[in-house]
N, C-alpha and C positions, 0 to 999 in steps of 0.2 A: 746705735752708731756702728757696732760691729757688722751688722747686716748690710748697712750702707757701704762700708769699706769693701766688703766682699763683693757686693754688686758692682761697685766702681772698678774693682780689679778685674772682674770678669768682662766688663765692658772694654777693657784694654785689648782683648783678643780680637774682636771685629775691627777695632780702630787700627791695630797694627796690620791686620790683613788688608784693610782698605788702603792704608798708606803705602804698603809694599806693592799692592797691585797698581796704584797710580804711578808710583816711582818706576816700576818695571815697564809700564806702558810708555812713559815718557822716554825711557832709555831706548826703546825700540824705534822711536821716531827719528833717532840720529841716523843719518845716511851712512852707508858704507858697511863693509864686513869687518867686525872687530878683529877677527883673526888675521885678515889680510893687512889691516892697519898696524897691528901689533908686530907682525913679522917683518914689515917693511916691503919696499918695492922689489927686492931681490928674492923674496920668498918663492919657493916652488909650489905648484898646485897641490902636491902631495903633503907638504908641510901645513898648508892652509887647511886642507881637508882634515888632517890629523888633529889640529887644534880645534876645529869646529866640532869634531866628534867628541873630543875630550870634555869640552865645556857645553855641549849640547846646543850649539848655535844653529844646527840644521833642523832641530826639532820644531814642531808647531809652537805657537805662542803659549798656550796653556800648559804644555809639557815643560817648556823652558821655565815658566814662572814657578810652577810647583816644585820643579827640581831645584831651582835657585833658593826658594824659600825654605824648602826642607833642609838643604845643605847648610843654609845660614843658621837655622834653629838648632841643628845638630852639631854645629861647629866644623862641618866638613867642607865648607865653601872655600875654594882656593882662589887666590889672586893670580891673575895672568902675568902681570908685570913683576911682582915681587917673588912669585913662586912659593908662597907661604900661605897658611890658613888666614882667611880674612879676619876671623875673630881674634887671632893672635896679634895681627897688625893693628886692628882697631883698639884692642885693649891696651896695647903698649902706648897708644897716643891719647887714650881717654883720660888718664890722670892729669895730663897737662891741660886739657880742655876744662875739666872739672875745677882744677886749681884756678884757672883764669876766671871762670864763671862765678865761683863762690867768693873769690877775693873782690871781684867787681861788685857783687851783691853787698858785701860788707861795707865797701866804700860808699856805695849809693845810699844804704840805709843810714849810716852814720852821718852823712851830710844832708840828705834830702829830708828826712823826718824832722830833725830839729829845726832846719830852715823853714819848713812848712808850718810847723807849730808856732815858731816865733813870728813869722810873717802874719799868721792869723791873729795872734794876740796883739801885735802891733800893727793892725790894719791901717793902710794908707800912710804908714811912716816911711822914712827914707829907706830903711832896711827892707820893708815890704816891697816897695816899688823897684828897688835895685835888684833884689833877689829874683823877683818874678820876671824882670827884664832879662836877666841872665838865663833863667829857666826857659824863656821863650826862644832865645838863641840856641840853647842846648837841644831843644826839640827839633829845631829847624836844620841844624847842621848834622850831616851824616857822621857816624862814629869813625869811619875810616878816614874822613878828611880831618877830623879832630886828631886822629892818630898821627897823620902826616905833620900837622902843625906842632904837635908835641915832640915829634922826632927832631924837627928843625930847631925848636926852642931849647930843649933839654939835652939833646945829643950833639947837634951840630954847633949851635951858638954858644950855649953855656958849658957843654961837654961834661955834664955831671951824671948822666944816666946812659946805659947802653941803648943803641937804637934798635936792635933786633936780637933774635936768638933766645935760647933757653939756658939759663944758668944753673939748672938743677932744681931740687925741691925748694919750695918757698921759704922753709925755715933756715936755709943757708943764706949767707950775706949776698953772694952772687945771684942766687936764685931769686931772692927778694928784689934785688936791683933790676933784674931783667923783667920782673913781673909788674913793676909799678906802672910803666907807660902803657902797655896794652890793657891793663886792668882799668886804669883811669879813663882811657879812651873808650873802652867798652861800656863803662858805667855812666858816661855823660848823659845819654838819653834817659836812662832810668832815674838819674838824679833830677833831671829837669821835670819829667812827667810826674814822679812821685812827690816832689816838693810842691808842685802846683796842685796836685790832687789832695795832698795833706792839708794845705791851706784851705782849699774849698770845702773839704769835709769838716774841718774844725770850725769854719765859719758857720756852716749849717747847724752843727751840733750846739754851738754856743748861743744860738737863738732859742733853744728849747726852754720850756717853762721850768723843768726840774733844776736847771742850773741857776735860774733866777731865784728859785726857792732856796737852793743851797747857799747862795750869797746872802739872802735875807736872814738865814740862820747863823751867819757869821763864820761859815766855813772858809778857810784860807784859800786865796785865789790859786795858789800853786796846786793844792789838792783838787780843786775844782777842774783845773785844766788837765792835770796829768791823770788823775784817777777816774774822773767822770767823763769829761769831754773827749779826751784822747782815746780812752778805751772804746767808747761807742763810735768813734770815727775810724777805728782800725779796719773794719770789714772791707770797705772799698780800697783802702790803702794796701791791705794784704793781697786783694785781688789784683791790683795793678802791679805790685811787686812780683807776684807769681807769674803773671803774663809777661812782664818784662824780662824776668829771669829765663823763662822758657824761650823767649825770642833771642836772648843773649846767646844761647847755645847755637841757634841758627845764624845769628849775626856774627858769631865768632869766626865764620868762614872768611869774612873780609879782614877782620882784625888780625887773625892768625896769618893771613897772607901778607898784610902790611908789615907785621913785626917778625915774620919768619918764625912764628910760634909753632912748635911741632905737635899740634893738636889734631883732633878728628876733622875739624873744618878744613884745615890746610891739606890734610890727607885726601879729603874728598875732591878738592880742586886738582890735586896731582892725579888722582884716579881718572878724572874727566879728561885731563890732558893726555894721559896714556891710553885712553879708551879701554880702561880696565873695568868692564861692566860688573863683575862680581864685587870688586872693591868699592865701586860707586854705590852699588846696592847696599852693601853692608854698612858703609860709613854714614850714608844719609839716613838709613833706617835706624841706626843707633841714635843719631841726633834727634830724629822724630820721636823715638821712645823716651828720650830724656825730656822732651817737650811735654809729652803726655803725662809722665810721672810727676813732673813739677806741678802741673795743674791738679793732679790727684792729691798731692800733698797739700796744696792750698785749700782744697775742699775739706780736707780732714782738719786742718788748723782752724777753720771757721768755728767748729764745735767747741774747741778749747777757748777761743776768744769770747764767744757768746754762747753759753749753754742753752739759751732759749731757742736757738736755731735747731730745727728738726728736719729730717729728710724722709719723705714718704717713699 
């Protein structure tokens, strides 16, 4: 397993290079001179030329790419708009994004997995039909629209939760209150997809012969469901949770904008508005690396869930 982990970590290198190259190429398709746009209509040609030379905007494509990637990896990449190191700006926002993503994950797991298991055990019951109906709606409705509905219900109508902003770390009262709405909004799609997949996986496993044998031996139904059926149904569930969590960090761009959450996603949106190419490059690349690392973690968890899995 150690060799597999090392191999996967080494694979991160070409993945990051590929993502950074695609990202940089897309940035170059945006029309206009970033320096001229940043300095405004009253900027002198000399000022525009100086900014172009400082950030290498006059260099060929490959030179600009390697210069930006090298400066990002060494922590020397500067933001045009903020006048600070990109790594410092992104790292100051990263905690808020991770808090939002992990809290959304906890909410989704605590709701979706029990819902899926109960729905499978009570197949075709009222609970099963109602929960899967709600899950279908949850998959169909975009998270940002759910967030707007939550703001109207809990902030405007009932006035029990703040509509936006960051109240501090989640362990404080204000921090937790500000975290609830964006976290629930971000978790709705994961709750819906994970509950449906949990139900489906449990139904497939519960048809297996070894569970029938266990029942014939008098094993308690609770043990059969939780120890035998659920454990063997975990692989596709963990895969889905990992993919959804990775997508959460990308989808946080919209949720952070809706709730004015000071995370990396909202930072990336502001960087695009300011035409701050170094900051766009750094913030999007960090979100992409989070996506890749989450998927790596999921692959490693597989082995601990099912030791029979081996990687060549």
